[in-house]
C-alpha positions in Angstrom: 0.0 0.1 0.0 1.5 3.4 -1.1 1.5 6.1 1.6 -0.1 3.9 4.1 0.8 6.3 6.9 -1.5 8.8 5.2 -4.4 6.2 4.6 -7.8 6.5 6.2 -8.6 4.1 9.1 -11.0 2.2 6.8 -8.3 1.7 4.1 -5.9 0.6 6.6 -8.4 -1.8 8.3 -9.2 -3.3 4.9 -5.5 -3.6 4.0 -4.7 -5.4 7.2 -7.8 -7.6 7.2 -7.0 -8.8 3.6 -3.3 -9.3 4.5 -2.1 -6.8 2.0 -0.1 -5.3 4.9 0.4 -6.4 8.5 -0.6 -4.5 11.6 3.0 -4.7 12.7 4.3 -3.2 9.5 1.8 -0.2 9.9 2.6 0.3 13.6 6.3 0.5 12.6 5.8 3.0 9.9 3.7 5.2 12.2 6.4 4.9 14.9 9.0 5.8 12.4 7.0 8.9 11.4 6.5 9.8 15.0 10.3 9.6 15.5 11.0 11.6 12.4 8.7 14.5 13.2 7.8 14.6 16.9 10.7 16.6 18.3 9.7 19.6 16.2 5.9 19.1 16.7 5.6 18.0 20.4 2.4 16.4 19.3 2.8 13.0 20.8 3.4 13.2 24.5 3.2 9.6 25.7 4.2 6.7 23.4 3.8 3.1 24.3 6.1 1.5 21.5 6.4 -1.9 23.0 2.7 -2.1 23.9 1.8 -1.2 20.3 4.2 -3.7 18.8 2.9 -6.4 21.0 -0.7 -5.7 20.3 0.1 -5.5 16.5 1.8 -9.0 16.8 -1.4 -10.3 18.5 -3.7 -8.6 15.9 -1.6 -10.4 13.1 -1.6 -13.7 14.9 -5.5 -13.4 15.4 -6.0 -12.8 11.7 -3.9 -15.9 10.9 -6.5 -17.9 13.1 -9.3 -16.4 11.3 -10.4 -14.0 14.2 -11.3 -10.3 13.7 -11.5 -8.0 16.5 -13.7 -5.6 14.9 -13.9 -2.9 12.0 -10.5 -1.3 13.2 -8.7 -4.6 13.7 -5.0 -3.9 14.1 -5.4 -0.1 13.2 -3.0 1.9 15.2 -4.2 5.2 16.6 -3.3 7.9 19.1 -5.8 9.6 21.4 -5.6 13.1 22.9 -4.1 13.0 26.4 -7.6 13.9 28.0 -9.0 10.4 27.3 -8.2 8.0 29.9 -6.5 4.8 28.7 -5.7 1.9 31.0 -2.0 1.6 31.6 -1.1 4.7 29.6 -0.3 7.9 31.3 -3.5 10.3 31.0 -3.0 13.7 32.4 -6.2 15.2 31.3 -4.5 17.6 28.9 -1.4 18.1 30.8 -2.8 19.0 34.1 0.3 19.3 36.4 -1.0 17.5 39.3 -1.9 14.4 37.0 1.6 14.4 35.4 2.2 10.8 36.4 -1.4 9.6 36.3 -1.9 6.0 34.8 -5.6 5.2 34.9 -6.9 1.9 35.8 -10.1 2.2 33.6 -10.6 3.3 30.1 -12.7 6.2 29.1 -15.8 5.6 27.0 -13.8 6.8 23.8 -10.9 4.5 24.6 -13.0 1.5 25.4 -15.1 1.9 22.3 -12.0 2.3 19.9 -10.4 -0.8 21.6 -13.6 -2.7 21.3 -13.5 -2.0 17.6 -10.0 -3.5 17.3 -7.8 -0.3 17.3 -4.3 -0.3 18.9 -3.8 2.8 21.1 -0.1 3.6 20.4 0.0 6.6 22.7 -1.4 10.0 23.7 -1.3 13.4 21.8 -1.0 17.0 23.0 -3.8 19.2 23.2 -4.4 22.9 23.6 -2.7 24.7 26.5 -5.9 24.5 28.7 -3.8 24.7 31.9 -1.7 27.7 30.6 2.0 27.8 31.0 2.0 25.3 33.7 0.9 22.5 31.2 3.0 19.5 31.6 3.8 19.1 28.0 4.1 22.7 26.7 2.8 23.9 23.4 2.2 21.6 20.5 3.6 23.0 17.3 1.1 21.5 14.9 0.5 23.6 11.7 
C-alpha cells in the first residue's frame, strides 16, 4: 500500500484484514513517522512503543487464526491525552497534578475504539488549557 501512513482508518483496516499489509508493519511505519517529526511538533506526549508492537503482533496472529476483533482490527491510533486509557499515562490535557497519572479504567472513547479493534499507540498533546503550567508545553502542529 503506497503512503500507508496517510491512508484512512477504513483503508488501513481493509488492507490489514486482507493481509495486504500487517498491523506490525503499519505500527512500525507510524512509529518511524513519529520519531522523525515529533521532536519539532511536540504532538505525541506519551508513546507506548512496545505495547503497540505487542498488540500488533497479537492482531496479526488473530487474523492468521481467522479471528477479527472488529472494524478497526489492528489499526494503530493515538488519542488526545484527555482520554483515560488503561496503563497509559493520561493527564487530562497536561494538568500538572496528574503528570504521572496512569488510569486503571478506560474512558468511553478509549474503550469503544479498543472494542472496535484499534491499537492505542499513545497520547497526543492538546491545547494549553492549563496555561504555561501545562506538563507538555505547546504543540507545534500547523
